[in-house]
C-alpha positions in Angstrom: 103.9 74.0 84.8 107.0 75.1 86.8 108.2 72.5 89.3 108.4 73.9 92.8 110.8 72.4 95.3 109.7 74.3 98.4 106.8 73.7 100.9 103.4 72.6 99.7 100.7 75.2 100.8 97.0 74.9 100.4 94.8 78.1 100.6 91.1 77.5 101.2 88.3 79.9 100.2 85.2 78.0 99.0 82.5 80.7 99.0 81.6 83.4 96.5 83.3 85.4 93.7 84.0 88.6 95.8 85.3 86.6 98.7 87.8 84.8 96.4 88.9 88.1 94.9 89.7 89.4 98.4 92.0 86.4 98.9 94.3 87.3 96.0 96.4 89.8 98.0 97.2 87.0 100.5 98.0 84.6 97.6 100.5 87.3 96.2 102.0 87.6 99.7 102.5 83.9 100.0 104.2 83.8 96.7 106.6 86.5 97.8 107.2 84.8 101.1 107.7 81.4 99.6 108.7 81.8 95.9 109.6 78.1 95.6 106.4 76.8 97.3 103.7 74.8 95.5 100.6 77.0 96.1 97.2 75.3 95.6 93.8 76.9 96.2 90.7 75.0 97.1 87.7 77.0 95.6 84.1 76.4 94.6 83.5 75.6 90.9 81.4 78.7 90.7 84.4 81.0 91.6 87.3 79.2 90.0 87.6 81.5 87.0 88.6 84.4 89.3 92.0 82.6 89.7 92.5 81.4 86.2 95.9 82.6 84.9 96.9 84.0 88.2 100.7 83.6 88.3 100.7 83.3 92.1 98.7 80.1 91.9 100.2 76.7 90.8 97.1 74.6 91.1 93.3 75.2 91.4 91.4 72.4 93.3 87.6 72.4 92.9 85.5 71.7 96.0 83.3 68.8 94.9 81.8 65.8 96.7 83.3 65.6 100.2 85.1 62.2 99.9 86.5 62.9 96.4 87.8 66.3 97.6 89.3 64.7 100.7 91.2 62.1 98.5 92.5 64.9 96.3 93.8 66.9 99.3 95.4 63.8 100.8 97.2 63.1 97.5 98.5 66.7 97.5 100.7 66.0 100.5 100.3 69.6 101.8 102.5 70.9 104.7 100.3 73.9 105.6 96.7 75.0 105.0 95.4 78.5 105.4 91.6 78.5 105.7 90.5 82.0 105.1 86.8 81.4 105.9 86.2 78.5 108.3 83.2 76.3 107.6 82.7 73.0 109.3 83.4 71.3 105.9 86.6 73.2 105.2 87.9 72.5 108.8 87.1 68.8 108.5 88.7 68.5 105.1 92.1 69.9 106.2 92.0 67.9 109.4 91.2 64.6 107.8 93.6 65.3 104.9 96.4 65.0 107.5 97.8 68.5 106.9 100.2 69.0 109.8 99.6 72.8 110.2 96.3 74.6 109.5 95.7 78.3 110.1 92.4 80.1 110.2 90.1 82.5 112.2 89.0 81.4 115.6 85.4 82.3 114.7 83.5 79.1 114.9 83.3 76.0 117.1 84.8 73.9 114.3 87.9 76.2 114.3 89.1 73.9 117.0 89.9 71.4 114.2 92.7 73.8 113.1 96.1 73.8 114.7 96.5 77.6 114.7 93.4 79.7 115.5 93.7 83.4 115.1 91.3 85.6 117.0 90.2 88.4 114.7 86.6 89.5 115.5 85.8 90.0 111.8 82.2 90.8 112.7 83.3 94.1 114.2 84.4 95.1 110.6 87.3 97.3 111.7 89.5 96.1 108.7 88.9 95.1 105.1 88.3 91.5 104.4 91.5 91.4 102.4 93.5 92.7 105.4 91.9 90.1 107.7 93.1 87.5 105.2 96.6 88.9 105.2 96.6 89.0 109.0 96.4 85.2 109.1 99.7 84.9 107.3 101.5 86.5 110.3 101.3 83.0 111.9 104.0 82.0 109.4 106.4 84.1 111.3 107.4 86.5 108.6 106.7 90.1 107.6 103.7 90.0 105.3 103.9 92.1 102.1 100.7 94.0 101.1 99.3 94.1 97.6 96.0 94.9 95.8 93.5 92.4 94.5 94.3 90.9 91.2 92.6 89.2 88.2 94.6 88.3 85.1 93.1 88.2 81.6 94.7 86.9 78.5 95.2 89.1 75.4 92.6 87.0 73.6 90.0 87.7 76.3 90.7 91.4 76.1 90.3 91.4 72.3 87.0 89.5 72.6 85.7 92.2 75.0 86.7 95.0 72.7 84.8 93.3 69.8 81.8 92.5 72.0 81.2 96.0 73.3 81.4 97.3 69.7 79.1 94.8 68.2 76.6 94.2 71.1 76.7 97.5 72.9 77.4 99.9 70.0 80.3 101.5 71.9 83.1 102.8 69.7 85.5 105.7 69.5 85.6 108.1 72.4 82.4 106.7 74.0 82.8 105.3 77.6 81.3 102.1 78.8 79.5 102.4 82.2 78.3 99.1 83.6 75.5 99.2 86.2 75.0 95.9 88.1 72.0 96.5 90.3 71.6 93.0 91.7 73.5 91.3 94.6 74.0 88.0 96.3 71.5 89.0 99.0 74.2 89.4 101.6 73.4 93.1 102.2 70.6 95.6 101.7 70.5 97.0 98.2 70.0 100.4 96.7 66.5 100.5 95.1 66.3 99.2 91.6 64.4 102.3 90.4 67.2 104.4 91.6 69.7 102.6 89.4 67.4 103.2 86.4 67.0 106.9 87.3 70.8 107.1 87.7 71.3 105.7 84.2 69.0 108.3 82.7 70.6 111.2 84.6 74.1 110.0 83.7 73.2 109.8 80.0 72.1 113.4 80.1 75.0 114.7 82.2 77.7 112.7 80.4 76.8 112.3 76.7 79.9 110.2 76.1 78.8 107.6 78.6 77.0 104.5 77.4 75.2 102.5 80.1 75.1 98.7 80.1 73.0 96.9 82.7 74.2 93.5 83.7 72.9 90.8 86.0 73.4 87.1 86.9 71.3 84.2 85.6 69.1 84.5 88.7 68.4 88.2 88.1 66.5 87.8 84.8 63.4 89.4 86.3 65.5 92.4 87.3 66.9 92.7 83.8 63.5 92.3 82.2 62.2 95.1 84.3 65.1 97.3 83.4 64.6 96.5 79.7 61.0 97.6 79.9 61.8 100.6 82.1 64.6 102.0 80.0 63.5 101.0 76.5 66.1 101.8 73.9 67.9 104.5 76.0 70.3 101.9 77.6 71.6 98.5 76.8 70.5 95.6 79.0 72.7 92.4 78.8 70.2 89.6 78.8 72.7 87.1 77.5 74.3 84.8 80.2 78.0 85.1 79.6 80.5 82.6 81.1 82.3 84.2 84.1 85.6 84.7 82.3 83.9 86.6 79.5 81.9 88.7 82.0 85.2 89.5 83.7 86.7 90.5 80.3 83.6 92.7 79.6 84.0 94.5 83.0 87.7 95.1 82.2 86.7 97.4 79.3 84.4 99.6 81.4 85.4 103.1 82.5 83.1 102.8 85.5 81.1 100.1 87.3 78.2 101.0 89.6 76.9 98.3 92.0 75.8 97.2 95.4 78.1 95.2 97.6 78.6 92.2 95.3 81.1 90.1 93.4 81.3 92.2 90.2 82.3 95.2 92.3 85.4 93.4 93.6 86.1 92.0 90.1 86.1 95.6 88.7 88.5 96.8 91.5 90.9 93.9 90.8 90.9 94.9 87.1 91.7 98.6 87.8 88.2 99.8 86.9 86.8 102.7 88.9 83.7 102.0 90.9 80.8 103.6 92.7 79.1 101.3 95.2 76.3 101.4 97.9 76.5 100.0 101.4 73.9 99.7 104.2 74.7 101.1 107.7 75.0 97.5 109.0 78.3 96.9 110.8 78.8 93.4 109.3 78.1 94.7 105.8 80.1 97.9 106.1 82.3 99.3 103.3 85.2 99.3 105.8 85.2 95.5 105.5 83.5 94.8 102.2 84.1 98.0 100.2 86.5 98.4 97.3 90.1 97.5 98.3 92.4 100.4 97.6 92.1 104.0 96.5 90.3 105.5 93.6 86.8 104.3 94.4 83.7 105.8 96.0 81.4 103.9 98.4 78.2 105.6 99.5 76.3 104.8 102.8 73.0 106.2 104.1 73.5 109.2 106.5 72.3 107.3 109.6 74.0 105.8 112.6 75.6 102.4 112.1 73.4 99.5 113.1 74.3 96.1 114.6 71.5 94.4 112.7 68.1 95.1 110.9 65.2 95.1 113.4 61.5 95.5 112.8 61.4 98.6 115.0 63.9 100.4 112.9 63.2 104.1 112.5 64.5 104.1 109.0 63.6 100.8 107.4 64.2 102.2 103.9 67.6 103.6 104.8 69.1 102.8 101.4 66.7 105.3 99.8 68.5 108.0 101.7 71.3 107.7 99.2 69.9 110.0 96.6 70.2 109.6 92.8 71.8 113.1 92.7 74.5 112.0 95.1 75.2 108.9 93.1 75.3 110.9 89.9 77.8 113.3 91.4 80.0 110.3 92.5 79.7 108.8 89.0 80.7 112.0 87.3 83.7 112.4 89.6 84.8 108.9 88.6 84.4 109.6 84.9 86.3 112.8 85.0 89.8 112.7 83.6 92.5 112.1 86.1 94.2 115.3 87.3 
């Protein structure tokens, strides 16, 4: 590992995969601003593989038992911490670790434990989450460079994915892998499962070179079983639980990924894979904040007025059904079309 002689900076983002992906532009910016800094990232064990091999990161620290994590942070002798999502635990850790300067959103009562609170009003969703993260770095007093999200794979991982899609998915030659990931982490309303199945059928008919692979997490085995029974032999359903790095490698070989607002969507974007995604009209879940970061992607939203929250008296409780299979098919075909 390269020895750094500059400041010691800790970045903190201890929630889910997509959230960590959306921090990578800020990590790249910090590396540009402080090329000699030792940059460590505190993440959950679940999401650590998102950062493996990232050249902007010197050290990955796993968020484990509180007192063990606190001892690890104290031994790191960090000068500055940037807490991208403020939980009571994260705020307490950086405060008790004796880090002199801590920067984060002024969004919670425990933000008072930080030295630099930045008022952002993220719940208004007027910016992308990655841009909110970059905005925190302005507290460092420098012009903040902007970059896209990033995940780095090894050549060995890429070769494994090539072999896997040939042997397990039967995709060779000029055939194009389309991954459909219909599940989500439950943070937003989903497009109906039967619509995903219908889209796969329509896509196979409209784009003969496309080969659909359905994927899901370990907690979505019931979804995958239903799809297996519903689609029969027409499409592949990945029932095997892959380690996260191998799943990421598999996504990297896709021509297109179709998903709800979920971590695999952000993984695909960071790998340069085109996407089609579905978002509810809820302001806090909007594609403005949680959609694909950057150009070249299509996010579909029901044609209804934006809502502050879901209520029982809603006039369109099945609003996600207003995104039709035909509109999703049109978007998928546009993404599969050769670049002009």
